[in-house]
Every structure is written in structure tokens, then in C-alpha cells.
C-alpha positions as CSV (number, residue, x, y, z in Angstrom):
1,X,103.0,93.3,70.8
2,X,103.7,90.5,73.2
3,X,101.3,89.5,76.0
4,X,101.1,92.0,78.8
5,X,100.0,91.7,82.5
6,X,98.8,95.2,83.1
7,X,96.9,97.6,80.9
8,X,96.8,101.3,81.8
9,X,93.6,103.0,80.4
10,X,93.9,106.8,79.9
11,X,90.5,108.5,79.0
12,X,90.9,111.9,77.4
13,X,88.8,114.6,75.8
14,X,90.3,117.8,74.3
15,X,93.4,117.8,76.5
16,X,96.5,117.5,74.4
17,X,98.9,118.8,76.9
18,X,97.5,116.7,79.7
19,X,97.6,113.6,77.6
20,X,101.2,114.2,76.7
21,X,102.1,114.6,80.4
22,X,100.4,111.4,81.3
23,X,101.6,109.2,78.5
24,X,105.2,110.4,78.8
25,X,105.3,109.5,82.5
26,X,103.8,106.1,81.7
27,X,106.3,105.4,79.0
28,X,109.1,106.0,81.6
29,X,108.3,103.0,83.7
30,X,111.0,100.6,85.0
31,X,109.3,97.5,83.6
32,X,108.2,96.3,80.2
33,X,105.2,94.2,81.1
34,X,102.4,96.6,80.4
35,X,100.6,98.6,77.7
36,X,98.9,102.0,77.5
37,X,95.5,102.3,76.0
38,X,94.5,105.9,75.2
39,X,90.7,106.1,75.1
40,X,89.8,109.3,73.2
41,X,86.2,110.4,73.8
42,X,85.8,112.0,70.3
43,X,88.2,114.9,70.9
44,X,87.7,117.9,68.5
45,X,91.1,119.4,68.8
46,X,94.7,118.1,68.3
47,X,94.3,115.5,71.1
48,X,93.4,112.7,68.6
49,X,96.5,113.5,66.5
50,X,98.8,113.4,69.6
51,X,97.3,110.1,70.7
52,X,97.7,108.6,67.2
53,X,101.3,109.9,67.1
54,X,102.1,108.1,70.4
55,X,100.5,104.9,69.0
56,X,102.5,105.2,65.8
57,X,105.8,105.7,67.4
58,X,105.5,103.6,70.6
59,X,104.5,99.9,70.3
60,X,103.4,100.0,73.9
61,X,100.7,102.6,73.2
62,X,97.3,101.8,71.6
63,X,94.7,104.4,70.6
64,X,91.0,103.8,70.6
65,X,88.1,106.2,70.0
66,X,84.7,106.4,71.6
67,X,82.9,109.0,69.6
68,X,79.3,107.9,69.9
69,X,78.7,108.6,73.7
70,X,80.1,111.7,75.3
71,X,81.0,110.3,78.7
72,X,84.4,109.6,80.3
73,X,82.9,106.3,81.5
74,X,82.1,105.4,77.9
75,X,85.7,106.1,77.0
76,X,86.9,104.0,79.9
77,X,84.7,101.1,78.7
78,X,86.2,101.4,75.2
79,X,89.6,101.2,76.8
80,X,88.6,98.2,78.9
81,X,87.3,96.4,75.7
82,X,90.6,97.1,73.9
83,X,92.9,96.2,76.8
84,X,94.8,93.0,76.8
85,X,96.0,92.8,80.4
86,X,94.6,90.9,83.3
87,X,95.1,94.0,85.4
88,X,93.4,97.2,84.4
89,X,94.6,100.5,85.9
90,X,93.0,103.9,85.2
91,X,94.9,107.2,85.1
92,X,93.2,110.4,84.0
93,X,94.9,112.5,81.3
94,X,96.8,115.4,83.0
95,X,98.0,113.2,85.9
96,X,101.5,111.7,86.1
97,X,103.1,108.8,87.9
98,X,106.4,107.6,89.3
99,X,108.7,105.2,87.5
100,X,107.5,102.2,89.6
101,X,103.8,102.9,89.2
102,X,103.1,99.9,86.9
103,X,105.1,97.5,89.1
104,X,103.2,98.9,92.1
105,X,99.7,98.5,90.8
106,X,100.5,95.0,89.5
107,X,101.8,94.0,92.9
108,X,98.9,95.6,94.6
109,X,96.4,93.3,93.0
110,X,98.5,90.2,93.2
111,X,96.3,89.0,96.1
112,X,93.4,91.5,95.7
113,X,91.1,92.4,92.9
114,X,90.1,96.0,93.6
115,X,92.4,98.8,94.8
116,X,92.3,102.6,95.1
117,X,95.7,104.3,95.1
118,X,96.9,107.4,96.8
119,X,96.5,110.8,95.0
120,X,98.6,113.8,95.8
121,X,97.3,117.2,94.6
122,X,100.0,119.5,93.2
123,X,98.9,123.1,93.6
124,X,100.2,126.1,91.6
125,X,99.9,129.7,92.6
126,X,96.6,131.4,93.3
127,X,93.8,131.2,95.9
128,X,91.7,128.5,94.2
129,X,94.7,126.2,93.7
130,X,95.8,126.6,97.4
131,X,92.2,125.9,98.5
132,X,92.1,122.7,96.4
133,X,95.4,121.6,97.8
134,X,94.2,122.2,101.3
135,X,90.9,120.4,100.8
136,X,92.9,117.5,99.5
137,X,91.9,114.3,97.7
138,X,91.0,111.9,100.6
139,X,91.1,108.6,98.8
140,X,91.4,106.5,102.0
141,X,88.3,108.2,103.3
142,X,86.4,107.4,100.1
143,X,87.5,103.8,100.3
144,X,86.8,103.2,103.9
145,X,83.7,105.3,104.6
146,X,82.0,105.4,101.2
147,X,83.1,102.1,99.5
148,X,84.5,103.5,96.3
149,X,87.7,104.9,94.7
150,X,87.8,107.6,92.1
151,X,88.5,106.2,88.6
152,X,91.6,108.4,88.3
153,X,93.4,106.0,90.7
154,X,91.5,102.8,90.4
155,X,93.0,99.4,89.7
156,X,90.9,96.3,89.1
157,X,91.3,92.8,87.7
158,X,89.9,91.5,84.5
159,X,88.0,88.9,86.6
160,X,86.2,91.6,88.5
161,X,85.1,93.3,85.3
162,X,84.0,90.1,83.8
163,X,81.8,89.5,86.9
164,X,80.2,93.0,87.3
165,X,80.7,94.7,83.9
166,X,82.2,98.1,83.2
167,X,81.0,101.6,84.1
168,X,77.6,103.1,83.5
169,X,78.2,105.2,80.4
170,X,74.9,107.2,81.0
171,X,76.4,109.0,83.9
172,X,78.3,112.3,83.6
173,X,79.7,112.0,87.1
174,X,79.5,109.6,90.1
175,X,80.2,106.6,87.9
176,X,83.0,105.6,90.2
177,X,80.5,105.6,93.2
178,X,78.0,103.5,91.2
179,X,80.7,101.1,90.2
180,X,82.0,100.8,93.8
181,X,78.6,100.0,95.2
182,X,78.0,97.4,92.4
183,X,81.3,95.7,93.1
184,X,80.6,95.6,96.9
185,X,77.2,94.0,96.3
186,X,78.9,91.4,94.2
187,X,81.3,90.6,97.1
188,X,84.5,92.4,96.0
189,X,86.4,94.1,98.8
190,X,88.0,97.5,98.0
191,X,91.3,98.3,99.7
192,X,93.4,101.4,99.9
193,X,97.0,101.2,98.6
194,X,99.0,104.1,100.0
195,X,102.3,102.9,98.6
196,X,101.3,103.7,95.0
197,X,101.0,107.5,94.4
198,X,99.6,109.4,91.4
199,X,100.0,113.2,91.0
200,X,97.1,115.4,90.0
201,X,97.3,119.1,89.3
202,X,94.9,121.1,91.5
203,X,92.2,123.0,89.7
204,X,93.4,126.6,89.6
205,X,90.4,128.6,88.5
206,X,87.0,129.2,90.0
207,X,85.3,128.4,86.7
208,X,86.9,125.0,86.5
209,X,85.9,124.2,90.1
210,X,82.3,125.3,89.6
211,X,82.1,123.4,86.3
212,X,83.3,120.2,88.0
213,X,80.8,120.6,90.8
214,X,77.9,121.4,88.4
215,X,78.7,118.1,86.7
216,X,78.8,116.3,90.0
217,X,75.3,117.7,90.7
218,X,74.1,116.4,87.4
219,X,75.5,113.0,88.1
220,X,73.8,112.8,91.5
221,X,70.4,113.4,89.8
222,X,71.3,110.7,87.3
223,X,72.1,108.3,90.1
224,X,68.7,109.0,91.6
225,X,67.0,108.3,88.2
226,X,68.9,105.2,87.2
227,X,69.9,103.7,90.5
228,X,67.6,105.1,93.0
229,X,67.0,101.8,94.7
230,X,70.7,101.6,95.6
231,X,71.4,105.3,96.5
232,X,69.9,107.5,99.1
233,X,70.2,110.8,97.2
234,X,69.1,113.9,99.1
235,X,65.8,115.3,97.6
236,X,66.2,118.4,95.6
237,X,63.7,120.3,97.8
238,X,65.8,119.6,100.9
239,X,66.8,123.0,102.3
240,X,70.3,121.7,103.1
241,X,71.0,122.0,99.4
242,X,71.0,125.7,99.6
243,X,72.3,126.4,103.1
244,X,75.9,127.6,103.5
245,X,78.5,125.0,104.3
246,X,78.7,124.2,108.0
247,X,81.8,126.2,109.2
248,X,82.9,123.6,111.7
249,X,82.8,120.8,109.2
250,X,84.5,123.0,106.6
251,X,87.4,123.7,109.0
252,X,87.8,120.0,109.8
253,X,88.0,119.2,106.1
254,X,91.1,121.3,105.5
255,X,94.7,120.2,105.8
256,X,96.2,123.7,106.2
257,X,97.1,124.5,109.8
258,X,99.1,127.6,108.9
259,X,96.5,129.1,106.6
260,X,96.0,132.8,106.9
261,X,92.7,134.1,108.2
262,X,92.0,135.9,104.9
263,X,92.6,132.7,102.9
264,X,90.2,130.7,105.2
265,X,87.5,133.3,104.6
266,X,87.9,133.2,100.8
267,X,88.1,129.4,100.9
268,X,84.9,129.2,102.8
269,X,83.2,131.3,100.2
270,X,84.5,129.0,97.5
271,X,83.3,126.0,99.4
272,X,79.8,127.5,99.6
273,X,79.7,128.5,95.9
274,X,80.8,125.0,94.8
275,X,78.1,123.4,96.9
276,X,75.5,125.7,95.2
277,X,77.0,124.7,91.8
278,X,76.2,121.1,92.6
279,X,72.7,122.0,93.5
280,X,72.4,124.0,90.2
281,X,73.6,120.9,88.3
282,X,71.1,118.7,90.0
283,X,68.3,121.1,89.2
284,X,69.4,121.5,85.6
285,X,69.5,117.7,85.1
286,X,66.1,117.3,86.7
287,X,64.6,119.9,84.3
288,X,66.3,118.3,81.3
289,X,64.9,114.9,82.1
290,X,61.5,116.4,82.7
291,X,61.6,118.2,79.3
292,X,62.7,115.0,77.6
293,X,59.9,113.0,79.2
294,X,57.4,115.6,78.1
295,X,58.7,115.5,74.5
296,X,60.1,119.1,74.4
297,X,62.6,119.7,71.7
298,X,61.5,116.8,69.5
299,X,60.9,117.5,65.9
300,X,57.3,117.4,64.7
């Protein structure tokens, strides 16, 4: 394969349909100066076969496997290591992009080194999906107020990665936040790029929403453990962890002016439950780390 300017890294684990959706949209680009690196995190279903089939049939697609560390950040690091481009863009499996995505991200970092792109949530039917669509994916707010961009829409240069390294593979969540703070400390300015849009299906089941928030809670505890000097993580004993979501702040966070009263009530309950799922994840991670430190579970 000839030299490429942009590498698009797609981490995936046990999501054959999502991977197909993402890779097919990336193969439909209106430029040739790019490659797709599928970073499989040791999938146990047909995902690996699909990734290998893409790589066998499409010279533009490469397939790498990170089977030692179960972490999306470890998979992304494997993709970074394999990537040949000077521009590295990240797209999660199950997302899709427009035909000018690669040209857009390449242009976005022509005079910058660190960009977060716009993400539009696409909601199906059902209360949970409508709630996720209404609560949105405020990338601009993350960039401007919190100094990071989610990895699903992140674009960086090889130079930035050479300077600060890749992602912390120990984290199960919040690795994008840790990466963003590290980049900022190194002097790299993050900017928002609204002209490049990626599409993300909104989670449609309560179980998937709670699972995601449980993982976020675990990641927060890991941030406290591994990077406590750089993050002001709320103590687990803080009563705010178990209080219901503030109704006013909840209402302000929604982009659904025509929502029905019944929907708003159900959505508020979902918001409270997902907050408690994050607290449960934090507690579980704390207990797991305490047990490990005490030697529980080790063989005699």
C-alpha cells in the first residue's frame, strides 16, 4: 500500500454489525489518501472474521488484534502503533461518517494538532432512545469546559502522540479525559470542529445505559487511583453521589422543548438511575482494588 496521510483507527469488541457499518462508511470516502486500521480487542464472536475479511478484500483496510489487555484504550494503542499516517482519527465501531469525513479531518489538523469533531446521536424508537437523543452528545461543551474530546470523534497528529504517548490502557473508562488533561499539560490546545460530523446510534435499552454508566463509575475510581494528583474526583462518601439528580439542571441539560410531561418524568427517573449506576461502579471498583491489595482471590 502506498504512503497515506490519514489513518482511521476503529477499535472493536464483539460487534460484527457495528464494525461492518463503520468500515463500509469509511470505504465510501471521496479521497484515496487514507487507511483504515481495525483494532480488534480479542473478540470472541465473528467480529474477527469480519475484520479479517475486510482486510483480505480491501487493500485500504488493516486488521490488528490486542488480545492481552481487555480495554478499548489498549485496542486504540494497538491501532496507533500499526497506523502509517501522520494524522490519526478515531471512530468507534457502530458509528458512521459522511463521504467527506477523511478530507474533513485531514483539513482540520492542517494547522492544528488536536481536534474533537461533532457527533450527532441518531435515535430509534422507545423511551430510552428518545431520552438519549434529548440529552445529546455535547462535544463542544466537553472541549471548551472540560478540556477533552471523546475518543469516538478525536483527531490527533502523530507528533502529538510522539510527545505525550497513547492512552492509559489500565482504564475502563475516562481514558479520553486523562488523555486530554495530559495533552493540555504538554501545551497542546484542543479545538472543536463542527464542520466534521460523525453519527452515533443512541443507546436504546435501559440495560445498555446502566452498563455504560457503571463502567464510567469504575473509570472514575481508576482515575483517582492512578492519576489522583491531576484529578479532583468526588469522594465516594460524598452524599451527592446518592442524591437524586437536581431537577433544574436536568431540565437545562435536555434539548427537547416539545417533550411530553410523561416523557420528562420517565427521563428524569432514567437520569437518576444512571447516576446511581455510576456510583455503584465506583464502589465496585474500590472494593475490587481493596480485595486485590489484601491478596483475596490469590492461589495459595
